[in-house]
N, C-alpha and C positions, 0 to 999 in steps of 0.2 A: 520644532515643537512636537512633543509627543501627543498622539491622539488622546483625546479625553481631558487633556490638561488645559486650563485656561491660559489665555494669552497674557503673560505677566507684564509685558510692556503696556498693553492696553489697560490692564488692572492698575498699574502704577500711574498712568496718565489720568485715569478716572479718579483715583485717590487724590492726586494733586489738584484736580479740578474741584473735587468735593471740599478739600481743605480751603481753597481760595473762595469758593462759594460760601462756606461757613464763616470765614473771616469777614466777608462782605456783609453777610446777614447779621453778624454780631455788631458790626459798626453801624449798620442801619438801625438796629434795635436800640443801641445806645443813644442815637441821635433822635429817635422818635419820642414823642411826648403823648401821655395818656392822661385824661382828666376824669376824675371821679367826683361824684356828687353825693351830698347828704342833706337831709332836711328839706326836701323838695327844691334843691338847688341853692339853698341859703349858704351852704359851705361848699366850696369847690377846691379840690387839690389836684395839682398837675405833677406827675412824676415822669422821669425819663425812662427809657426802656431798660436801663441798668439799675433802676430803683431809686434814683436820687430825687428828693422832693425839690421841684423847680419853682412852684408857685402855690400860694394859698390865698383864696379869696373868701372873705367872710362878710356876709351882708350885715350892716350895722344893726338891723332889727333883731338879730339873735344875740347881741352883746348885752347881757344882763349881769351887772356886777354882783347881784345876789344869787345868781345861778350859773357859775362858771363851769360846773360839772356837765351841764347839758351842752355847752359850747365845746368843751373838751371831747365829749362823746361824738358830737357832729364832726369835729376835725378828724378824729380817729376813723370814723366811718368813711369819710370822704377819701382819706389817704388809702385805706384798705381797698376801697372801690377802684381807685386809680391803679393801685399795685396789682389788683386782680386782673384788670384789663391788660396791663403790661405783661403779666405772666402768661395769660391766655394767648396773647399775640406771639410771644416768644415760643411757646409750645407749638403753635401752628406753624410758625416759620421754620423752626429747627426740626420739627417732626417731619416736615415735607422732605427734608434732606437726609433723614436717617434711613438706614436699611441699605441692602445691597442694590446695585443697579439692576434694572430689569433684565432678566435672562441670564444672570450670572449664576453659574453652577459651580459651587466649590466642593462638590462631592469627591472630586479627584484628590482633594487634600484631606478627606475624611471628615469634613465639616458638614453640619446639618444643611439640608436642602431648604429652600425658601419656606416650605410649610412647617419647618421646625423639627422634622423627623429625620434621623440619619438615613442616608441612602442605603446602607447595608445594615439591616436590623438583626443579622445573625450573630453579631458580636455581643456576647453576654458577659463580657469582662466587668461591666459596671452594673450588673443586676443588683437590686436592693435586697434580694433574698440570700445573698452570700454572707454568712456570719463571719467568715475569715477576714472580711474587709474592715472590720471594726478597728478603730485605733486602739493602741495599747493604753492601759490605764496609766494615769499620771501618778508619780509618787506623792505621798501625803506631804502637805506643806510643812516646812521646817526640817525636811529630811535631807 
């Protein structure tokens, strides 16, 4: 292995482990259930981690044949609340797995360092002030 180059075998093993962890997290999320409430708990909706509506519980006291719009609004609010909880959980679970492993330096490949800035800032090939980099104009439509 050349000095300064990351251990590719270790990188591959880490990528495979991340892939397995991600697949397990996705399976766990799909199996998880999240309940949302509306109308002080008069309507409850339960969704799975993959967004499928699993259950809907409506307290009989909110069923008014002359005001079905309120009931519909409560159902929508409860489903949205449950879906929001599922989405937040997924973001937390998947977000924890995102990003490079601690201590991984990919600057030998010319990739950004962890803080987001390139290791070698002397390369001005991609500076925004070069007018030569503008794309050529497209021909008029119909030409």
